[in-house]
C-alpha positions in Angstrom: 20.0 -6.5 -0.7 19.8 -10.0 -2.4 18.9 -11.4 1.1 16.3 -8.7 1.5 14.7 -9.4 -1.8 14.5 -13.1 -0.4 13.2 -12.3 2.6 10.8 -9.6 1.0 9.3 -12.5 -1.2 9.0 -14.9 1.8 6.9 -12.5 4.0 4.8 -11.6 0.9 4.5 -15.4 0.2 3.2 -15.5 4.2 1.1 -13.1 3.6 -0.7 -14.6 0.4 -1.2 -17.5 2.7 -2.8 -16.0 5.7 -5.1 -13.8 2.9 -6.1 -17.1 1.3 -7.2 -19.0 4.6 -9.0 -15.8 5.4 -10.9 -15.9 2.4 -11.4 -19.9 2.6 -12.9 -19.4 6.2 -15.7 -17.4 4.9 -19.2 -18.8 3.5 -19.7 -18.3 -0.3 -23.4 -17.6 -0.4 -22.4 -15.3 -3.6 -19.9 -17.3 -5.2 -19.3 -14.9 -7.8 -18.9 -12.2 -5.4 -16.4 -14.6 -3.5 -14.6 -15.4 -6.4 -13.8 -11.6 -7.7 -12.7 -10.7 -4.3 -10.3 -13.7 -4.3 -9.2 -12.5 -7.9 -8.9 -8.7 -6.6 -6.6 -9.8 -3.9 -4.5 -12.6 -5.2 -3.5 -10.7 -8.2 -0.1 -10.3 -7.4 1.6 -7.7 -6.5 4.8 -7.5 -3.7 2.8 -7.2 -0.7 4.8 -3.7 0.2 2.2 -2.7 2.6 2.2 -5.6 4.4 6.0 -6.2 4.4 6.2 -2.7 6.4 3.7 -3.8 8.7 6.2 -7.0 9.1 9.3 -4.6 9.1 7.3 -1.9 11.9 6.6 -4.8 14.5 9.8 -6.8 13.9 11.5 -3.1 14.9 9.7 -2.8 17.8 9.9 -6.3 19.6 13.6 -6.3 18.4 13.2 -9.1 16.3 15.7 -9.9 13.2 14.3 -9.8 9.7 14.0 -12.9 9.3 11.5 -13.7 12.3 8.7 -15.3 11.4 5.5 -13.3 11.4 3.1 -13.3 14.4 -0.3 -14.0 14.0 -1.3 -10.2 15.0 1.6 -9.3 12.2 -0.5 -11.4 9.8 -4.1 -10.7 10.4 -3.2 -7.1 10.3 -0.9 -6.9 6.8 -3.9 -9.0 5.4 -6.2 -6.2 6.5 -4.2 -3.6 5.0 -3.6 -5.8 2.1 -7.4 -6.5 1.3 -8.1 -2.6 1.7 -5.4 -1.9 -1.0 -7.1 -4.5 -3.5 -10.2 -2.6 -2.7 -9.0 0.7 -3.6 -7.4 -0.8 -6.9 -10.6 -2.5 -7.7 -12.6 0.9 -7.5 -9.4 3.1 -9.1 -9.9 0.9 -12.4 -13.7 0.9 -12.8 -14.8 3.4 -16.0 -15.9 5.8 -13.6 -12.7 6.3 -12.0 -9.3 5.8 -14.1 -10.9 3.3 -16.8 -7.9 0.9 -16.8 -8.7 -2.2 -18.6 -5.3 -4.1 -16.9 -4.0 -4.7 -13.3 -0.8 -6.7 -13.0 -0.5 -7.8 -16.6 -4.1 -9.5 -15.9 -7.9 -8.3 -16.8 -8.9 -5.5 -14.4 -12.0 -7.2 -11.9 -14.4 -5.2 -14.3 -13.2 -6.8 -17.1 -12.7 -10.0 -15.8 -16.3 -10.2 -14.1 -18.8 -7.3 -14.8 -18.7 -3.5 -13.3 -21.4 -4.2 -11.0 -19.5 -7.2 -9.2 -16.2 -4.9 -9.2 -17.9 -2.7 -7.2 -19.4 -5.0 -4.9 -16.2 -7.0 -4.8 -14.5 -3.7 -3.6 -16.8 -3.0 -0.9 -16.7 -6.4 0.2 -12.7 -6.5 0.8 -12.9 -3.0 2.2 -15.3 -3.9 5.1 -13.6 -7.1 5.4 -10.6 -5.3 6.0 -12.2 -3.7 9.4 -13.8 -7.1 10.5 -10.4 -8.7 10.2 -8.8 -5.7 12.8 -12.0 -5.7 15.1 -11.8 -9.6 15.3 -10.2 -10.4 18.7 -7.6 -13.2 17.1 -6.0 -9.6 15.8 -5.2 -8.7 19.2 -6.7 -9.8 22.8 -6.6 -6.4 24.1 -9.4 -4.3 22.6 -8.0 -0.7 23.2 -5.1 -1.9 20.3 -7.6 -3.0 18.0 -9.9 0.1 18.2 -6.6 2.0 17.4 -6.0 -0.3 14.0 -9.3 0.1 13.0 -9.0 4.0 13.7 -5.8 4.1 12.1 -6.9 2.3 8.6 -10.2 4.3 8.8 -8.3 7.6 8.6 -6.3 6.5 6.0 -8.8 5.2 3.9 -11.6 8.1 4.1 -12.1 11.7 3.5 -8.4 12.9 5.0 -6.9 9.6 2.9 -7.3 7.6 0.1 -11.2 8.6 -0.9 -10.2 12.2 -0.5 -6.9 11.6 -2.3 -8.8 9.8 -5.4 -11.3 12.7 -5.3 -8.5 15.2 -6.2 -7.0 12.6 -8.7 -10.2 13.1 -10.4 -10.3 16.7 -10.4 -6.6 16.7 -11.5 -8.2 15.8 -15.0 -10.1 18.8 -15.3 -7.4 21.3 -14.2 -3.4 21.5 -13.7 -2.5 21.2 -10.2 0.7 22.8 -9.1 3.3 21.1 -7.0 2.0 21.6 -3.9 -1.4 20.6 -4.9 0.2 17.5 -6.4 1.6 16.2 -3.2 -1.2 16.6 -1.1 -3.0 14.6 -3.5 -0.5 11.5 -3.6 -0.2 11.8 0.0 -3.4 11.1 0.6 -4.3 8.8 -2.3 -1.1 6.3 -1.6 1.0 7.6 0.9 -1.5 7.6 3.3 -2.3 3.8 3.2 2.1 3.3 3.1 2.0 5.4 6.4 -0.7 3.3 7.8 0.9 -0.1 7.4 3.9 1.3 9.0 2.0 2.6 12.1 -0.3 -0.5 12.4 3.1 -2.2 12.7 4.1 0.1 15.2 1.0 -0.3 17.1 0.9 -4.4 16.5 4.3 -3.9 18.2 3.6 -2.0 20.8 6.5 0.6 20.4 7.4 2.7 22.4 6.5 6.4 21.6 10.0 7.6 20.0 9.9 5.0 18.0 6.6 5.1 16.7 7.2 8.9 16.3 10.6 8.0 13.9 8.2 5.4 11.9 5.8 7.6 11.0 8.3 10.3 9.9 9.5 7.4 8.1 6.6 6.7 6.6 5.7 10.0 5.1 9.0 10.4 3.3 8.6 7.3 1.8 5.0 7.5 1.0 5.7 10.5 -1.5 9.1 9.1 -2.4 6.9 5.8 -3.7 4.5 8.0 -5.7 7.3 10.0 -7.0 9.5 6.4 -8.4 5.5 5.5 -9.5 5.5 8.7 -11.6 8.8 8.1 -13.1 7.6 4.5 -14.4 4.4 5.7 -15.6 6.6 7.9 -17.6 9.5 5.8 -18.9 9.1 2.1 -17.5 8.7 -0.8 -19.2 4.5 -1.4 -19.9 5.4 -5.4 -19.9 7.4 -5.7 -16.7 4.8 -3.3 -14.9 1.6 -5.1 -16.5 0.0 -2.0 -17.4 0.3 0.2 -20.3 3.0 3.6 -19.2 2.2 7.1 -19.9 -2.0 6.8 -18.6 -1.7 9.8 -16.4 -0.3 12.0 -19.1 -3.0 10.5 -21.6 -5.7 11.9 -19.3 -4.3 14.9 -18.8 -2.8 14.8 -15.1 0.6 16.3 -14.7 2.2 13.8 -12.4 5.5 14.8 -10.5 7.9 14.1 -13.5 6.1 16.7 -15.6 5.9 19.2 -12.9 9.8 18.9 -12.1 11.5 17.0 -14.6 13.3 13.6 -14.8 16.2 14.4 -13.3 14.8 16.5 -10.4 12.3 14.0 -9.8 15.0 11.0 -9.1 16.9 13.5 -6.8 13.9 14.4 -4.6 13.3 11.0 -4.6 16.5 9.8 -3.5 16.7 12.8 -0.8 13.7 11.7 0.6 14.7 8.2 1.2 18.0 9.0 2.7 15.8 11.2 5.2 13.4 8.6 5.6 16.2 6.2 6.6 18.1 8.8 8.9 14.8 8.7 11.1 15.3 4.8 12.1 19.0 5.6 12.5 18.8 5.1 16.4 17.6 1.5 15.9 20.0 0.7 13.3 20.4 -3.1 14.5 16.7 -3.8 13.8 15.8 -1.1 11.0 17.8 -2.9 8.5 14.8 -4.5 6.6 12.6 -1.1 6.8 15.6 0.8 5.3 15.9 -1.7 2.6 12.2 -1.5 1.7 12.5 2.4 1.6 15.4 1.8 -1.3 13.9 -1.0 -2.9 10.7 1.6 -3.2 12.3 3.7 -5.8 14.8 1.5 -7.2 12.1 -1.1 -8.6 10.8 -1.5 -11.9 7.2 -2.5 -11.5 
């Protein structure tokens, strides 16, 4: 696991360097907006979604876990991280979760102002699609269309936006376990799944591998959110960079409240076991992905 964590940090650094280069290449007629975008997307984070892109693509081309990511992998990962950053900026707004901090720093609307934060989220979202549509991401237009369509579905009504709507509704009425699972698979799981699927697309994974990666991603997405709920319930706020217990304070019953701590932990572990089993036929190149899955439920932030 130590080698994996070192590789995860190396991959995060590679993605971050590429994000900085992409931002630096954009003219700055609206300097404050540019600054807010950079603040939001470069405000720390483990770059889990980027790592999933790299891992799935490396699996597809038969590379070792420490192989340097290609330009296509880097641009795809950066696009997904841009879209993830947009979602966090908008989630933190007073009209949504009303969160004052993110990763131990002031939320974007606190650091700047609410209007700037809204525009920063908008610009980060559109830049994600601009990156994927650019021929520098992939020479084959059909591949670029697949990437754009996959990210669009993950971001929209059937994914993050729809999931956030359900999340807001969960503040006004009690969701049962099935409704909570659906909400979290859309709000959080959709983009995690998108990262895996896009990695497979970039790496030209064969159909059987792509199906296995999709199954892996579905189990990982839900386990990841259960782990988040466990952290929200009993995590160390100083480590997480945000207050714990926020969902309970807003009247939302998460997996821990609905299942209990022990059952939630068992369920998360079972789902990670199932996720990793889906990749067993590619054991030689799936170690990094399997370690990512284990990390998803053992992290402390």
